[in-house]
C-alpha positions in Angstrom: 4.6 26.3 10.7 1.0 26.8 11.7 -1.6 24.2 10.6 -3.3 26.7 8.3 0.0 27.7 6.7 0.8 24.0 6.2 -2.6 23.4 4.7 -2.2 26.3 2.3 1.3 25.1 1.3 0.1 21.5 0.8 -2.8 22.7 -1.4 -0.3 24.7 -3.5 1.4 21.4 -4.5 -1.6 19.0 -4.4 -5.3 19.2 -5.0 -7.9 16.6 -4.5 -8.6 15.2 -7.9 -8.6 11.9 -9.7 -5.0 10.7 -9.2 -4.7 8.2 -12.1 -7.5 8.7 -14.6 -5.9 6.1 -17.0 -7.4 2.8 -17.9 -4.7 1.0 -15.8 -5.5 3.3 -12.9 -9.2 2.5 -13.0 -8.3 -1.2 -13.5 -6.1 -1.1 -10.4 -8.9 0.5 -8.4 -11.3 -2.3 -9.6 -8.7 -5.0 -8.7 -8.2 -3.4 -5.2 -12.0 -3.4 -4.7 -12.5 -6.9 -6.0 -9.7 -8.2 -3.8 -11.1 -6.4 -0.8 -14.4 -8.1 -1.4 -12.6 -11.4 -1.5 -10.8 -10.6 1.7 -14.2 -9.7 3.3 -15.6 -13.1 2.1 -12.7 -14.9 3.8 -13.1 -12.7 6.9 -16.7 -13.8 7.2 -15.8 -17.5 6.9 -12.8 -17.5 9.4 -12.5 -17.6 13.1 -10.0 -16.3 15.6 -6.8 -14.6 14.5 -7.2 -15.4 10.9 -10.5 -13.5 11.0 -8.7 -10.4 12.4 -6.0 -10.7 9.7 -8.5 -10.8 6.9 -10.4 -7.9 8.4 -7.2 -5.9 8.4 -6.4 -6.9 4.8 -10.0 -5.9 3.7 -9.8 -2.5 5.4 -6.3 -1.9 3.9 -7.4 -2.8 0.4 -10.4 -0.6 0.5 -8.3 2.3 1.8 -5.7 1.8 -0.9 -8.5 1.7 -3.6 -9.7 5.0 -2.3 -6.1 6.4 -2.1 -5.4 5.2 -5.7 -7.6 7.8 -7.1 -7.4 10.5 -4.4 -3.6 10.4 -4.5 -3.3 11.0 -0.8 0.4 10.0 -0.7 1.1 13.0 -2.9 -0.5 15.2 -0.2 1.8 13.5 2.3 4.8 14.2 0.0 3.6 17.8 -0.3 3.3 18.2 3.4 6.9 16.9 3.8 8.1 19.3 1.2 6.4 22.2 2.9 7.6 21.3 6.4 11.2 20.7 5.2 11.2 24.1 3.4 9.7 25.9 6.4 12.1 24.3 8.8 15.2 24.8 6.6 16.2 21.2 5.9 14.8 20.9 2.3 18.4 20.8 0.9 19.1 17.7 3.0 15.9 16.0 2.1 17.5 13.0 0.5 19.0 11.9 3.8 15.6 12.3 5.5 13.9 10.4 2.6 16.4 7.5 3.1 15.8 7.6 6.8 12.1 7.5 6.3 12.3 4.6 3.8 14.6 2.6 6.0 12.5 3.3 9.1 9.3 2.4 7.3 10.8 -0.7 5.8 12.2 -1.8 9.1 8.9 -1.2 10.9 7.0 -3.0 8.2 9.4 -6.0 8.4 9.2 -6.1 12.2 5.4 -5.9 12.0 5.3 -8.5 9.3 7.5 -10.9 11.4 5.3 -10.1 14.5 2.2 -10.8 12.5 3.7 -14.0 11.2 4.5 -15.0 14.7 1.1 -14.2 16.0 -0.5 -16.2 13.1 2.1 -18.9 13.1 -0.5 -21.7 13.5 -2.2 -20.3 10.4 0.9 -19.2 8.5 0.6 -22.0 5.9 -2.8 -20.6 5.0 -1.9 -16.9 4.8 1.7 -16.6 3.8 0.9 -15.7 0.2 -1.4 -12.8 1.3 1.2 -11.7 3.9 3.8 -11.3 1.1 1.3 -9.4 -1.0 0.4 -7.1 1.9 4.1 -6.5 2.5 4.7 -5.6 -1.1 1.8 -3.2 -1.1 2.8 -1.5 2.1 6.4 -1.1 0.9 5.3 0.2 -2.5 3.0 2.8 -1.0 5.7 3.9 1.5 8.3 4.3 -1.2 5.8 6.3 -3.3 4.9 8.5 -0.3 8.6 9.2 0.4 8.9 10.7 -3.1 12.4 9.3 -3.4 13.5 10.0 -7.0 15.6 6.9 -7.4 12.6 4.8 -6.6 10.4 6.9 -8.8 12.7 6.2 -11.7 12.7 2.5 -10.9 8.9 2.2 -10.8 8.6 4.2 -14.0 10.9 1.8 -15.8 9.2 -0.2 -18.5 9.8 -3.7 -19.9 7.8 -4.4 -23.0 5.5 -1.5 -22.3 4.8 -2.7 -18.7 5.8 -0.3 -15.9 7.4 -1.6 -12.8 4.9 0.2 -10.6 2.1 -1.9 -12.2 4.1 -5.1 -11.5 4.7 -4.2 -7.8 1.2 -2.9 -7.1 -0.9 -5.3 -9.1 1.5 -8.2 -8.1 0.9 -7.5 -4.4 -2.9 -7.4 -4.9 -2.8 -10.5 -7.0 -1.0 -12.5 -4.2 -3.7 -11.4 -1.8 -6.4 -12.3 -4.2 -4.8 -15.7 -4.9 -4.6 -16.5 -1.2 -8.2 -15.5 -0.7 -9.5 -17.6 -3.6 -7.5 -20.6 -2.4 -9.0 -20.3 1.1 -12.5 -19.9 -0.3 -12.2 -22.9 -2.6 -11.0 -25.1 0.2 -13.9 -24.0 2.4 -16.4 -25.0 -0.4 -14.8 -28.4 -0.9 -15.4 -29.3 2.8 -19.1 -29.0 2.5 
């Protein structure tokens, strides 16, 4: 499939528009942005490896805030659909989705463990944010895979609260909590 044919096919299934124009969608964008600002504040006040970690968290959060409303993972899903149809393996997509999810989860876990090892001296100060980042990355990967079993799970509601809100906002909240705790400790020292 040529790049222009792929582009045409993707734009048949996806168009750049506000991905989640609901109040909770805009609230999530605001929370991503506020938490990215907190991460930037921690970045400015840190040195060494912690500084690199918080810079990465800040960039990730700003990218996810932008993605929240551009719905770029849906473009990725559309690209996968187009390629699978063009290459003739669309009927077997479930197996490929599972492989994608397992590969992404394994890679994320390995990177998380590697990051924890690299930051082991600082682990006690960043572990909450590291769990939050892991939740967010896993959540975005599952959404991008377009796996219907996962889509049903995140659409599940308890007392009017959807699981995708819990997963996404929960990950962001863990990062924000860790950032606030670090910033408060730094202020007390002065």
